[in-house]
N, C-alpha and C positions, 0 to 999 in steps of 0.2 A: 504494500500500500504506500503510495508516494506521499500521502498526507503525513505519515509519521517521520519522514526524513526531512528534518529541518536543521540547517546549520546554525540557527539562532538559539534554539533551545537544546540543552544537553540531554543526553539519554536519561540521566537521573531526574532532571526537571520534568521531562515528559512522563516518566513513570510515576512520579509523585502526583502530578496533576491528574493523570488517569485514575490513580487510587482515590484521591480526595473527591473527584467528581463522579465516581462510579455510584450510581443509584441515588444521587443526591436529590432531596426533595425541597431543601431550603437553599436559596442562593447564597453564594459567597460574595461579599462586597469588596471591591478593589477600586480605588480612585473614584468612589462614589457611584460605581456602576455594579449592578447585580449580574453574577454569572452562575448559571445552573448547569452548564455542560462543559465538558473538556474542550470540545470543538470551539465553542464561543470564547472560552478563556484563552485558548491557544491563539486564535485569530487576533484577539485583542493584544496579547503580549507581543506577537510578531510585528504589530504595527507601531510599537513604541521604540524609542531609542534604547540602547543597551542599559543605560543608567536607570531610566524609567522602568524598563522591563524587569530589572533586578528588584527594584523597590516594590512593584506590583506583585511579582512572584512571591516575595517574602510575605507580603500582606495576605495573599491567598493561602500560603503555606501555614501561617499562624492561625488563620480562621478555620482551616480544614482539619486541624489536629485537635 
């Protein structure tokens, strides 16, 4: 699946995002926006600069655990 091959997100980042968004019924907020699916979160993260991406990823990670 080509969707999983992203040079911007590392493999551990993709795995963690998949784990926290798997079967989620309540959205995770990052930068004031709700994300309910892995695909939506990944698409948002890839649209950010590397610094913004790291900050948003950490915010998602904290809320997902």
